[in-house]
C-alpha positions in Angstrom: 84.4 61.8 44.0 87.2 63.2 41.8 88.3 65.7 44.6 92.2 65.1 45.3 92.4 63.0 48.5 95.5 64.9 49.5 93.7 68.2 49.2 90.9 67.0 51.4 93.2 65.8 54.1 95.0 69.1 53.9 91.8 71.2 54.4 90.8 68.9 57.1 93.8 69.4 59.1 93.3 73.2 58.7 90.0 72.8 60.2 91.2 70.9 63.0 93.7 73.4 63.7 91.3 76.4 63.5 89.2 74.2 65.8 91.8 73.5 68.4 92.9 77.5 68.7 89.1 78.3 69.3 89.0 75.6 72.0 92.2 77.1 73.7 90.8 80.4 73.5 87.3 79.3 75.2 89.4 77.6 77.6 91.3 80.6 78.9 88.4 82.7 79.1 85.9 80.3 80.6 88.6 79.4 83.2 89.3 82.9 84.0 85.5 84.0 84.3 84.4 80.8 86.1 87.3 81.1 88.8 86.5 84.9 89.4 82.9 84.1 89.8 83.6 81.3 92.3 86.1 83.5 94.2 83.4 86.5 94.4 81.0 84.0 96.0 83.3 82.5 98.5 84.7 86.2 99.2 81.1 87.1 100.1 80.5 84.1 102.0 83.9 84.3 103.8 83.1 88.1 104.7 80.0 87.3 106.5 81.3 84.2 108.3 84.9 85.5 109.2 87.3 88.4 108.0 90.5 86.6 109.5 93.5 85.3 107.6 92.1 81.9 107.9 89.4 82.7 105.6 91.8 84.3 103.2 93.9 81.2 103.0 90.9 79.0 102.5 89.6 81.2 99.5 93.1 81.1 98.0 93.2 77.3 98.0 89.9 77.2 96.6 90.8 79.3 93.7 93.8 77.0 92.9 91.3 74.0 93.1 88.8 75.6 91.0 91.5 76.5 88.4 93.0 72.9 88.2 89.5 71.3 87.9 88.8 73.4 85.0 91.9 73.1 83.5 91.6 69.3 83.5 88.0 69.4 82.1 89.0 71.5 79.0 92.3 69.5 78.5 90.3 66.5 78.4 87.5 68.0 76.1 90.1 69.2 73.7 91.7 65.6 73.5 88.3 64.0 72.7 87.5 66.5 70.0 91.1 66.3 68.5 90.8 62.0 68.7 87.2 62.0 66.9 88.3 64.4 64.3 91.8 62.4 63.7 89.5 59.3 63.5 87.6 60.5 60.5 90.3 60.8 58.3 92.8 58.0 59.9 92.1 55.6 57.0 92.6 57.9 54.1 96.0 58.8 55.5 96.9 55.1 55.4 98.0 55.1 51.8 100.2 58.4 51.9 103.6 59.1 53.4 104.6 62.5 54.7 105.1 63.8 51.3 101.8 63.1 50.0 102.9 60.3 48.1 101.3 56.9 47.5 102.9 54.5 49.7 102.3 51.0 48.7 104.3 49.2 51.4 101.4 48.5 53.6 100.6 44.9 53.0 96.7 45.9 53.1 97.2 46.4 49.2 98.1 42.9 48.6 94.9 41.9 50.4 93.1 44.3 48.2 94.5 42.6 45.1 93.7 39.3 46.3 90.0 40.5 46.8 89.8 42.0 43.3 91.0 38.8 41.9 88.1 37.0 43.6 85.4 39.6 42.7 86.7 42.3 40.8 87.4 43.3 37.4 89.9 45.5 35.4 88.6 46.3 32.1 88.4 48.6 28.9 84.9 48.9 27.2 83.3 50.8 24.4 81.6 54.1 25.2 80.3 55.5 21.9 83.5 56.1 19.8 85.5 56.5 22.9 87.1 53.8 25.7 86.2 53.5 29.3 88.9 52.5 31.6 87.3 50.9 34.7 88.4 49.1 37.9 85.5 47.5 39.7 84.2 45.1 42.2 80.4 44.2 43.0 79.4 42.5 46.1 76.1 41.5 47.8 74.7 44.5 49.9 76.0 42.8 53.2 79.4 43.5 52.4 78.6 47.3 51.6 80.9 48.3 54.7 83.8 46.5 53.3 83.6 48.5 50.2 83.5 51.6 52.2 86.8 50.3 53.8 88.4 49.7 50.5 87.4 53.1 49.2 88.8 54.8 52.2 92.1 52.9 52.1 92.6 53.6 48.4 91.3 57.2 48.8 89.6 57.2 45.6 86.5 55.7 44.0 82.9 55.7 43.7 80.2 53.3 45.6 76.8 52.8 44.2 73.9 50.3 44.9 71.7 48.6 42.5 68.5 46.4 43.0 68.5 43.1 40.8 65.2 40.8 40.3 65.7 37.2 40.8 63.8 34.6 38.6 61.6 33.9 41.6 60.6 37.7 41.8 62.5 38.5 45.0 64.8 41.7 45.0 68.3 41.3 45.3 70.6 44.3 46.4 74.0 44.8 45.3 76.8 47.3 45.8 79.7 48.3 43.6 83.0 50.0 44.0 84.6 51.2 40.9 87.5 53.7 39.8 87.2 55.4 36.2 89.1 58.5 36.6 92.4 58.1 34.5 94.5 60.2 36.8 93.5 58.0 39.8 94.1 54.7 37.8 97.6 55.7 36.7 98.7 57.3 39.9 97.2 55.3 42.3 95.7 52.1 40.9 98.7 51.0 38.9 101.3 51.5 41.6 99.3 49.1 43.9 98.8 46.5 41.2 102.5 46.6 40.1 104.0 46.4 43.6 101.6 43.3 44.3 100.8 41.8 40.8 97.8 39.4 40.3 98.5 35.8 40.7 95.5 34.5 38.5 94.9 35.0 34.9 93.4 38.3 35.4 96.8 39.5 35.5 96.5 39.3 31.7 93.6 41.9 31.8 95.8 44.3 33.8 98.9 44.2 31.5 96.4 44.7 28.5 94.6 47.6 30.6 97.8 49.2 31.8 99.4 49.2 28.4 96.6 51.1 26.8 96.1 53.4 29.6 99.5 54.6 29.6 99.7 54.9 25.8 96.6 57.1 26.2 94.6 54.9 23.8 91.1 57.0 23.8 89.3 55.6 20.8 87.7 52.4 20.2 88.9 51.8 16.7 92.6 52.3 18.1 92.1 49.6 20.9 94.0 46.1 19.9 92.0 43.0 19.7 92.4 41.1 23.2 91.4 37.7 24.5 92.5 36.6 27.9 95.0 33.5 27.3 93.9 30.4 29.1 97.3 29.2 30.1 98.4 30.4 33.9 100.7 33.2 33.8 102.6 31.4 36.8 103.1 27.9 37.9 102.7 26.7 41.3 106.0 27.4 42.6 106.1 31.0 41.3 103.0 31.8 43.1 104.3 30.1 46.7 107.5 32.3 46.3 105.7 35.6 46.3 106.5 37.3 49.5 103.1 38.8 49.7 101.2 35.7 48.9 99.7 35.1 52.6 98.3 38.8 52.7 96.9 38.1 49.2 95.2 34.9 50.1 93.5 36.4 53.0 92.0 38.9 50.3 91.3 36.0 48.1 89.5 33.9 50.8 87.5 37.0 51.5 86.1 36.8 47.9 86.1 33.1 47.1 86.6 31.2 50.3 83.8 29.7 52.5 83.7 28.4 56.1 80.7 26.1 56.8 79.3 23.9 59.4 76.7 21.2 58.0 75.0 18.2 59.5 75.4 14.9 58.0 72.6 12.3 57.3 73.6 10.5 60.7 73.0 13.9 62.6 76.9 14.4 63.1 78.2 18.1 62.6 81.2 18.4 60.2 83.3 21.6 59.7 84.2 22.5 56.0 86.5 25.0 54.2 86.3 25.5 50.7 88.0 27.8 48.0 87.7 27.8 44.3 88.5 29.7 41.0 87.7 29.0 37.3 90.5 28.4 34.9 93.3 28.7 37.5 94.2 25.2 38.7 97.7 26.4 39.7 96.3 29.0 42.2 94.2 26.6 44.0 97.3 23.9 44.0 99.2 26.6 45.5 96.7 27.4 48.0 96.6 23.4 48.8 100.3 23.4 49.3 100.6 26.5 51.4 97.7 25.7 53.8 99.0 21.8 53.8 95.6 20.4 53.0 95.9 16.7 52.2 92.8 16.4 49.8 92.9 16.7 46.1 92.0 19.6 44.0 88.9 18.6 42.1 88.3 20.4 38.5 84.7 20.1 36.9 83.9 20.3 33.4 83.7 23.7 33.6 87.2 24.1 34.4 86.4 25.3 38.0 89.1 24.1 40.5 88.2 23.6 44.1 89.8 22.4 47.2 87.8 21.2 50.1 88.9 20.1 53.6 86.8 18.6 56.6 89.6 16.9 58.4 90.8 17.8 61.9 94.4 18.4 60.6 93.1 20.2 57.6 90.7 22.6 59.7 93.5 23.2 62.2 95.9 24.3 59.5 93.4 26.7 58.3 92.6 28.0 62.0 96.4 28.4 62.5 96.8 30.4 59.2 94.0 32.7 60.0 95.0 33.3 63.5 98.7 33.9 63.0 98.5 35.9 59.8 98.6 39.8 61.0 96.2 40.4 57.9 92.5 39.7 58.9 89.3 39.2 57.2 87.4 42.6 56.8 83.9 42.1 55.8 81.1 39.7 56.0 83.6 36.6 55.8 84.7 37.7 59.1 81.4 37.3 60.7 81.2 33.9 59.2 84.5 32.9 60.2 83.7 33.6 63.7 80.5 31.9 63.6 82.5 29.0 62.3 84.8 29.1 65.3 82.2 29.3 67.5 80.4 26.1 66.1 83.9 24.3 66.3 83.8 24.7 70.1 80.6 22.7 70.0 81.7 19.8 68.0 83.9 17.3 70.3 86.2 16.0 67.6 87.5 19.6 66.7 87.3 21.1 70.2 89.1 18.2 71.8 91.9 18.0 69.3 92.4 21.8 68.1 93.3 25.0 69.8 90.7 26.9 68.9 91.3 30.7 69.3 89.1 32.9 71.6 89.5 35.9 69.7 90.3 36.8 65.9 
């Protein structure tokens, strides 16, 4: 887990080079041996059948054909091996430029920040007399593939699985991704979260975390007291002006959004999209404006703000946003959305009025 990802990629590239050299050598000798064996067989057959020049020309043409076929076969085999090897480290290369430095220009990181704002944490906790710095996220086991994708993209971290017992006695499996290595936090995590600042009140947690990490505060007794402020750091206009907001929103929907089809008491199918957040009215108001949802934001007694739309125009705006956004859902929510689209096609009031995409 603590191995430098740049070192891993370098060693893998060397392995690919060695393997290719081996394949090229095998290519040469196998073609040579195979061609000679085929020629000897044909010469023997040709000597029995006829010894004139026509047979010699026939043999030479067959020699050329055999060489070409074997060459094509081994070139294709080498291409397949190289493609399969490259695919195994493609995801970890996405964050690094040619100088092996973190490249935060890829908007996938805005998606990751949005995902962490919904389902993640960035904390400093007590570990004896010392401090433990951690970035983490916990999800249902059905999203373990998503966590592995995030780990591959970021290039560092650890994934673990735990079982929890529910009140009814059933077992619930959860998966967790976390990063605790200080070098990884400083050199990889902080550049990402600086490039795409958090938009909810978790940004206060990040600023406190970053300040103490960079000051190298190690002991619990040296850690200043901290309580997350209730007041939002941004207003709605500030949020909407962020140039990465659309990418961030896909990650946030992955964590906090839901696509549902339910049946009313009158046995009528209705589609619904919903997203919510606690102690962050401004972010839900910004989502309402950005997605052009006409319904009002509802905030309950626990200060949880929620926006829900069931109207034809509201669902249409959601589908347009999801379809046109170059950033796509990557986890279990993607399956939920695909099933949502499939059901929309069976409900006449949506199917007759919306341009429902066939693919996502």
